[in-house]
C-alpha positions in Angstrom: 24.3 12.6 15.5 26.0 13.0 18.9 24.8 13.5 22.4 24.7 17.3 23.0 26.6 17.0 26.2 29.8 16.3 24.2 29.8 19.9 23.0 28.9 21.6 26.3 30.9 24.1 28.2 30.6 27.8 29.1 32.6 29.0 26.0 30.7 26.8 23.6 27.4 27.8 25.2 28.3 31.5 24.7 29.2 30.9 21.1 25.9 29.2 20.5 24.0 32.0 22.1 25.8 34.7 20.1 25.3 32.7 16.9 21.5 32.4 17.5 21.3 36.1 18.4 23.0 37.1 15.2 20.7 34.8 13.2 17.7 36.4 14.9 16.9 33.3 16.8 18.1 34.5 20.2 14.7 34.1 21.8 14.3 30.5 20.6 13.9 27.6 23.0 16.3 24.7 22.6 15.6 21.0 23.1 18.7 18.7 22.7 18.4 15.7 20.4 20.0 12.4 21.2 22.5 10.8 18.8 25.1 8.2 18.4 28.7 8.0 17.1 29.3 11.5 15.6 31.1 14.4 17.3 28.3 16.8 16.1 25.3 17.6 18.3 21.9 18.9 17.5 19.1 20.8 19.3 15.7 21.7 18.1 15.1 25.4 18.1 11.6 26.7 18.5 10.6 30.4 17.9 6.9 30.9 17.9 5.6 28.7 15.2 9.0 28.5 13.5 11.3 25.5 14.0 14.8 24.7 13.0 17.8 22.6 14.0 20.9 24.0 15.6 23.9 22.0 14.4 27.0 22.2 16.6 30.1 20.8 15.0 33.1 21.9 17.2 36.1 22.4 15.0 38.5 20.9 17.5 36.7 17.6 18.2 38.1 15.6 15.3 41.4 15.1 13.5 42.1 17.2 10.4 40.3 16.3 7.1 42.2 15.4 3.9 43.9 18.3 2.1 42.7 18.0 -1.5 46.2 17.8 -3.0 47.7 15.4 -0.4 49.3 12.2 -1.7 49.0 8.8 0.0 52.1 9.2 2.1 51.0 12.7 3.3 47.5 11.3 4.1 49.0 8.4 6.1 51.0 10.9 8.1 47.9 12.9 8.9 46.0 9.9 10.1 42.7 8.1 9.6 40.4 11.1 8.7 42.8 12.1 5.9 43.3 8.5 4.7 39.5 7.8 4.7 38.8 11.3 3.3 36.3 12.1 6.1 35.2 15.7 6.5 36.3 15.8 10.1 35.4 19.1 11.8 34.6 21.0 8.6 31.1 22.4 8.8 31.3 23.6 5.2 31.3 20.0 4.0 27.7 19.7 5.3 26.5 23.1 4.1 28.1 22.9 0.6 26.8 19.4 0.0 23.3 20.2 1.3 23.1 23.0 -1.3 24.5 20.6 -4.0 21.9 18.0 -3.2 19.0 20.4 -3.3 20.2 21.7 -6.7 20.3 18.1 -7.8 16.6 17.6 -6.8 17.3 15.7 -3.6 15.6 17.0 -0.4 18.3 18.0 2.1 18.2 20.7 4.8 18.1 24.3 3.7 20.8 26.3 5.5 19.3 29.3 7.3 22.5 30.6 8.9 26.1 29.3 9.3 29.3 30.2 11.0 32.0 28.0 9.6 34.7 29.3 11.9 32.8 28.3 15.1 31.2 25.2 13.5 27.6 26.3 14.0 24.6 26.2 11.6 20.9 26.7 11.7 19.2 24.3 9.3 15.9 23.1 8.2 14.0 20.7 10.5 12.2 17.8 8.8 10.8 16.4 12.0 11.4 13.2 14.0 10.0 10.5 11.7 12.8 8.4 10.3 12.4 5.7 7.7 13.2 3.2 10.5 10.1 4.4 12.4 7.9 4.6 9.3 8.6 1.1 7.9 6.1 -0.6 10.2 5.1 -3.5 8.0 6.3 -5.1 4.8 4.0 -2.9 2.6 5.3 0.3 4.1 8.8 -1.0 4.0 8.6 -1.8 0.3 7.2 1.6 -0.6 9.7 3.5 1.5 12.7 1.6 0.3 11.6 2.0 -3.3 11.4 5.7 -2.7 14.8 5.7 -1.1 16.3 4.1 -4.1 14.7 6.8 -6.2 16.6 9.3 -4.1 19.9 7.6 -5.1 18.8 7.6 -8.8 18.2 11.3 -8.6 21.7 11.8 -7.2 23.2 9.8 -10.1 21.5 12.0 -12.7 23.7 15.0 -11.8 27.1 14.9 -13.3 29.8 15.3 -10.6 33.6 15.8 -10.9 36.3 16.4 -8.3 36.7 20.0 -7.3 35.1 22.9 -5.5 31.3 22.8 -4.9 30.8 26.1 -3.0 33.6 26.2 -0.4 34.2 22.5 -0.1 36.4 20.3 -2.3 34.8 17.1 -3.5 37.2 14.2 -3.8 37.0 10.6 -5.0 36.5 7.3 -3.1 39.9 6.2 -4.1 41.8 3.0 -3.3 43.4 4.3 -0.2 40.0 5.2 1.3 38.7 1.7 0.5 41.8 0.0 1.9 41.8 2.1 5.0 38.2 1.4 5.9 38.5 -2.3 5.2 41.6 -2.5 7.4 39.4 -1.7 10.5 38.4 -5.4 10.5 41.8 -6.9 11.2 42.7 -3.9 13.4 39.7 -3.9 15.6 37.2 -6.6 14.9 39.6 -9.6 15.0 40.9 -8.5 18.5 37.2 -8.1 19.5 36.8 -11.8 18.7 39.9 -12.5 20.8 42.2 -13.1 17.9 45.2 -11.5 16.3 46.3 -10.8 12.7 49.9 -11.7 12.1 52.1 -10.2 9.4 51.3 -13.0 6.9 47.6 -12.7 7.3 47.8 -8.9 7.1 49.8 -9.1 3.8 47.2 -11.6 2.4 44.4 -9.3 3.5 46.0 -6.3 1.7 46.7 -8.4 -1.4 43.0 -9.6 -1.5 41.8 -6.0 -1.4 44.2 -4.8 -4.0 42.8 -7.5 -6.3 39.1 -6.7 -5.5 39.5 -2.9 -5.8 41.1 -3.4 -9.2 38.1 -5.2 -10.5 35.9 -2.1 -10.3 35.7 0.7 -12.8 36.5 4.4 -12.0 34.2 6.2 -9.5 31.6 8.3 -11.3 28.7 9.4 -9.0 28.2 11.1 -5.7 28.1 8.6 -2.8 26.4 9.9 0.4 28.3 7.2 2.3 25.9 6.7 5.2 22.5 6.2 3.5 20.4 4.1 5.8 17.1 4.0 7.6 18.1 6.2 10.5 19.5 8.9 8.2 16.5 9.2 6.0 13.5 11.3 7.2 9.9 10.8 6.2 8.3 14.2 6.5 4.5 14.5 6.7 4.4 15.8 3.1 6.7 15.6 0.1 9.8 13.6 -0.7 12.1 11.7 1.6 14.8 13.8 3.1 18.5 13.0 3.7 20.4 14.4 6.7 23.9 12.7 6.9 26.1 13.3 3.9 29.0 15.5 4.9 31.5 12.7 4.2 30.2 12.3 0.6 32.8 11.4 -2.1 32.7 10.5 -5.8 32.4 6.8 -5.8 30.5 3.8 -7.2 26.7 3.8 -7.4 26.2 0.4 -5.6 27.8 1.7 -2.4 24.8 3.6 -1.1 22.6 0.7 -2.2 24.6 -1.6 0.1 24.3 0.9 2.9 20.5 1.0 2.5 19.8 -2.7 2.0 22.5 -4.2 4.4 21.6 -1.9 7.2 23.6 -2.3 10.4 20.7 -1.2 12.7 17.6 -2.8 11.3 16.7 -6.0 9.4 15.5 -5.3 5.9 13.3 -8.1 4.5 15.6 -10.3 2.6 13.1 -10.9 -0.3 12.5 -7.2 -0.6 16.3 -6.4 -0.5 16.9 -9.0 -3.3 14.1 -7.5 -5.5 15.4 -3.9 -5.0 19.0 -5.0 -5.7 18.0 -6.8 -8.9 15.9 -3.8 -10.1 18.8 -1.4 -9.6 21.3 -3.8 -11.1 19.1 -4.4 -14.2 18.7 -0.6 -14.7 22.4 0.1 -14.6 24.3 1.0 -17.8 26.5 -2.2 -17.3 24.7 -4.7 -15.0 27.7 -7.0 -14.9 30.0 -4.1 -13.6 27.3 -3.1 -11.1 27.1 -6.7 -9.8 30.9 -6.9 -9.3 31.1 -3.4 -7.7 28.2 -4.3 -5.4 29.9 -7.5 -4.2 33.2 -5.8 -3.5 31.6 -2.8 -1.8 29.2 -4.9 0.3 32.2 -6.8 1.7 34.2 -3.6 2.1 31.5 -1.7 3.9 30.6 -4.5 6.3 34.3 -5.1 7.1 34.5 -1.4 7.9 31.4 -1.4 10.1 32.5 -4.5 12.0 35.8 -2.7 12.7 34.1 0.6 13.6 31.6 -1.0 16.0 34.4 -2.9 17.7 36.4 0.3 18.0 33.4 2.2 19.5 33.1 -0.6 22.1 36.7 -1.0 23.1 38.2 2.4 22.5 35.2 4.6 23.2 33.4 2.6 25.8 30.1 2.5 23.8 29.0 -1.0 24.6 25.6 -0.6 23.0 27.2 -1.2 19.6 27.7 -4.8 20.5 24.0 -5.3 19.9 24.5 -4.5 16.2 27.5 -6.7 15.5 25.6 -10.0 14.9 23.5 -8.4 12.2 26.5 -7.0 10.4 28.4 -10.3 10.8 25.4 -12.0 9.1 25.6 -9.4 6.2 29.3 -10.1 5.9 28.9 -13.9 5.8 26.4 -13.5 3.0 28.7 -11.1 1.2 31.5 -13.6 1.3 29.3 -16.1 -0.5 29.4 -13.9 -3.7 31.7 -15.3 -6.3 33.1 -11.9 -7.2 34.9 -11.7 -3.8 36.5 -15.1 -3.9 39.9 -13.7 -2.9 38.4 -12.4 0.3 36.6 -15.6 1.0 39.9 -17.5 0.6 41.4 -15.2 3.1 38.6 -15.9 5.6 38.8 -19.7 5.0 42.4 -19.6 6.0 42.7 -17.0 8.7 39.2 -16.2 10.1 36.6 -18.9 9.2 34.2 -17.4 11.7 33.4 -14.7 9.1 31.8 -17.3 6.8 28.2 -18.4 6.7 29.3 -22.0 7.1 32.1 -21.3 9.5 30.4 -21.0 12.9 30.6 -17.2 12.9 30.9 -15.5 16.3 29.5 -12.1 17.4 
């Protein structure tokens, strides 16, 4: 979520007012909600004893999303959003996926009203209690994280294929997405550490990822892509709810498990994380393939996050993300100890030993 001030302005305010009036919420009071790295903003709308969230996703605030039929060269020309297959400013990604998830048996916000052209929606409000707030001790953490894994297993039960899902085209987490995200580490995190990546190191990085990506099977399940403790709500009653999924793609099941257990913003008990990983691995159709995919995707995701946080600090002036980097660097160091990512460990040993658990890592 993003600070509501990012979407302010007289024209935008008038659009919001007209949208709420049309949705018969014109008399509602609005209370802005704080957020972080997204260009979307949210406000809690209260009308009598009714409550909802106003989502404001200004269409012009992000680069264009990936056209479904674009090849790699076309996506590279369009830029990062297209290369990484991010939804960008497209509100229909959120609303279509929310409906898909509810149909799959996953608790996601109901859509009360939407205006895709203006990027406004009125959606269900699950309250303020996130998993990060509810996991107050190890017992609560174990229960909540087990329930969160059950959410992912529910997602996996619904067959998914590329194509339209109600006004939004679902695509795959293809090799270009994986490479593009991983490339944020040499592009942004290495300079954050005060280093540079020369042509030889970059070529070796690219070759390592081509090798690792080739070790995984084809993508076969919906991946929510940002499934962690701050994006999972714990309502007073009923199942856990998910709220951040507009960038979902068809990918590999371990990806969201990595996102949950190797959280960038909170420490998950390592013993619990190991137990939940083992449980999910053992229940997979092919535990060996799951183990390999988990290892590759853990390193890939944490490479991406280190790069994103460095970019937020240096490009966007959001210094608070520096507080999260040591935790993510520790995840990455443990990931590189996994035998399945030996090519990436070899790269780090030669070009960036600070990434390794035994290499004197920096933050």
